[in-house]
C-alpha positions in Angstrom: -17.2 12.8 1.3 -14.5 11.9 3.7 -13.9 8.3 3.5 -11.1 8.2 6.1 -11.2 10.4 9.3 -8.8 9.8 12.2 -9.5 11.5 15.5 -6.9 11.6 18.5 -5.1 8.6 17.5 -2.4 7.3 20.0 -0.3 4.1 19.6 2.7 3.0 21.5 4.6 -0.2 21.5 6.4 -2.1 24.5 9.8 -3.7 24.7 11.5 -5.1 27.7 8.6 -3.2 29.9 9.8 -0.1 28.2 7.1 2.1 26.4 7.9 3.8 23.1 5.2 5.9 22.1 4.8 6.3 18.3 1.8 8.1 17.4 0.2 11.0 19.7 -2.9 12.8 19.2 -3.1 12.1 15.0 -6.1 13.7 13.3 -6.5 13.8 9.6 -9.1 13.1 6.8 -9.1 11.8 3.4 -11.8 12.5 1.0 -13.1 10.1 -1.7 -10.9 9.9 -4.7 -8.2 12.2 -3.1 -4.5 11.4 -3.3 -2.9 12.3 0.2 0.5 11.7 1.3 1.9 11.5 4.7 5.6 12.9 4.8 8.0 12.7 7.8 11.3 11.8 9.0 12.3 8.2 9.0 11.1 5.9 11.8 8.5 8.7 13.0 5.6 6.4 12.8 4.4 6.8 9.1 4.2 3.2 8.6 2.7 2.4 11.9 -0.2 5.0 11.0 -1.0 3.0 7.7 -1.2 -0.3 9.4 -3.5 1.3 11.7 -5.5 2.4 8.8 -5.3 -0.9 7.3 -6.9 -2.5 10.7 -3.4 -4.2 11.0 -2.9 -2.8 14.5 -5.0 -1.4 17.4 -4.6 2.0 18.7 -4.8 2.6 22.4 -6.8 5.9 21.9 -8.5 7.7 19.4 -10.8 6.8 16.5 -10.7 5.7 12.9 -13.7 5.8 10.7 -13.4 4.2 7.3 -16.0 4.1 4.4 -15.2 1.4 2.0 -12.4 -1.5 2.0 -8.7 -0.9 2.0 -5.8 -2.5 0.1 -2.6 -2.3 1.8 0.7 -2.3 -0.2 3.9 -2.8 1.8 7.3 -1.5 0.9 8.7 -4.8 -0.4 6.7 -6.2 -3.7 5.9 -9.9 -2.0 5.5 -11.3 -5.7 5.6 -15.0 -5.5 8.8 -16.0 -7.3 7.3 -19.4 -8.7 4.4 -17.6 -10.4 4.6 -15.2 -13.6 3.2 -11.7 -14.0 -0.2 -12.9 -15.1 -0.5 -15.4 -12.3 0.9 -12.7 -9.7 -1.7 -10.1 -10.9 -4.5 -12.5 -10.9 -4.1 -13.8 -7.5 -6.9 -11.7 -6.0 -9.1 -13.0 -8.3 -8.0 -16.7 -8.0 -8.6 -16.4 -4.2 -12.0 -14.9 -4.6 -13.1 -17.5 -7.0 -11.4 -20.3 -5.5 -10.1 -21.5 -9.1 -7.3 -20.8 -11.4 -8.0 -17.8 -13.4 -6.8 -18.3 -17.0 -6.8 -15.8 -20.0 -9.1 -13.2 -18.5 -9.6 -10.5 -20.6 -10.2 -8.0 -17.9 -6.5 -8.9 -16.2 -4.9 -9.0 -19.7 -6.2 -5.6 -20.4 -5.1 -4.0 -17.3 -1.8 -5.8 -17.6 -1.5 -3.9 -21.1 -2.7 -0.6 -19.3 -0.1 -0.8 -16.4 2.6 -1.1 -19.1 3.5 -4.9 -18.6 2.4 -5.8 -22.0 5.0 -8.8 -23.5 5.9 -9.6 -19.9 2.9 -11.8 -19.0 4.9 -14.7 -18.7 8.0 -13.3 -17.1 8.9 -14.3 -13.6 9.7 -11.8 -11.0 13.2 -12.3 -11.0 13.4 -11.1 -14.7 11.5 -7.9 -14.2 13.3 -4.4 -13.1 12.3 -2.7 -9.8 9.7 -0.6 -11.5 8.1 -3.5 -13.5 8.0 -5.5 -10.2 6.2 -2.3 -8.3 3.6 -2.4 -11.5 2.7 -5.8 -10.8 2.2 -5.4 -7.2 0.3 -2.3 -7.6 -1.9 -4.1 -10.1 -2.4 -7.0 -7.9 -3.7 -4.5 -5.2 -5.9 -3.0 -7.8 -7.5 -6.3 -8.7 -8.5 -6.8 -4.9 -11.1 -4.3 -6.0 -10.7 -2.0 -2.8 -11.8 1.5 -2.6 -8.8 2.6 -0.6 -5.1 2.0 -1.5 -2.6 2.3 1.0 0.8 2.7 -0.5 3.9 2.6 2.0 6.9 3.7 0.2 6.4 1.9 -3.1 9.0 3.5 -5.0 11.9 4.0 -2.1 13.9 1.1 -3.3 14.2 2.5 -7.0 17.0 4.5 -8.5 16.1 8.2 -9.2 14.9 8.2 -12.7 13.0 4.9 -12.3 11.2 6.6 -9.3 10.4 9.7 -11.4 8.9 7.2 -14.0 6.8 5.4 -11.6 5.5 8.8 -9.9 4.3 9.9 -13.3 2.9 6.4 -14.2 1.1 6.1 -10.9 -0.7 9.7 -11.5 -1.8 8.3 -14.7 -3.3 5.3 -13.3 -4.9 7.2 -10.2 -6.7 9.6 -12.6 -7.7 6.9 -14.9 -9.2 4.6 -12.3 -10.2 7.2 -9.4 -9.0 5.4 -6.6 -8.7 7.1 -3.0 -4.9 7.0 -2.2 -3.1 7.4 1.2 0.8 7.5 0.1 3.8 7.4 2.9 6.9 8.9 2.0 9.9 10.6 3.5 10.4 12.2 0.2 9.0 15.8 0.0 9.4 16.3 -3.5 7.4 13.1 -4.1 4.9 14.2 -1.6 4.2 17.5 -3.3 4.1 16.4 -6.6 1.7 13.5 -6.5 -0.5 14.8 -3.7 -4.1 16.9 -3.3 -3.0 17.3 0.4 -0.1 16.5 2.3 0.3 15.9 6.1 3.6 16.5 7.6 4.7 14.4 10.7 7.1 15.1 13.2 9.9 13.1 14.8 8.8 10.2 17.1 6.2 10.2 19.0 4.8 11.7 15.8 2.3 14.8 15.7 1.0 16.5 12.7 2.7 19.6 12.3 1.3 20.7 9.2 -1.3 20.2 6.6 -0.9 21.6 3.2 -2.6 21.4 -0.2 0.1 21.8 -3.0 -2.7 23.1 -5.4 -0.9 22.6 -8.9 -3.0 22.3 -11.6 -3.8 18.5 -12.7 -2.5 16.8 -14.9 1.0 17.5 -13.5 3.9 17.3 -15.7 7.1 16.8 -13.6 8.6 20.2 -14.6 6.2 21.5 -11.8 8.9 20.5 -9.6 11.3 23.3 -10.8 8.7 25.9 -10.5 9.5 28.8 -8.0 6.1 28.1 -6.3 6.8 24.2 -5.8 10.7 24.9 -4.5 9.4 27.8 -2.0 6.9 25.2 -0.9 9.5 22.4 -0.5 11.9 24.7 1.4 9.1 25.6 3.9 8.4 21.8 4.4 12.3 21.1 4.9 12.1 24.0 7.4 9.4 22.4 9.3 11.0 19.1 9.6 14.4 20.5 10.3 13.1 22.6 13.2 11.5 19.5 14.8 14.8 17.4 14.6 
């Protein structure tokens, strides 16, 4: 079942009377529980597309059909520095109930499952970049939405931390079966994580290619060294370079 369907999406911005066309006739679809990545060069409009799906901006033309509710995770962690890990994670439940959530067993269980056990009382400034990202994703998960929109969540991490977080995210996604739309400019990341990948061109962005990596799940990171993976990456790179 398709839970996101976009048809003929167009979006422009205006500054000083000048039009800057960002998205042009974008069409794509996402099935329930599917992990879909959108990859393209920096500044091509990937984040604009995600904000349109989240309902934060209105397109000029085109249609966006969504079955279910979305949770939008921006590039920055946006954790509240005065709240500890538990308090940041449980914020959606606190907002929903209108009262402080203390020692909630479900929250504590998920804190452990998300690899944060023992850090419940740590403040954001005491966390590594990867751990702060985990808290942010946990908070989004506790919003209890059907669709997670992730905007380059690992872009600020070092290479090793990024690989660890990719493997961790796949484990969490496999366990909890959410629909994920993941924006990245990293080809390896998109191919490794996804069931389906949409390639966008330079701005104004159009969909130049839709591909399904098709690698067996669960995936070990070693798959990125396989001939099939390397060939697929080369083809995507050629597609992006030919458009530049």
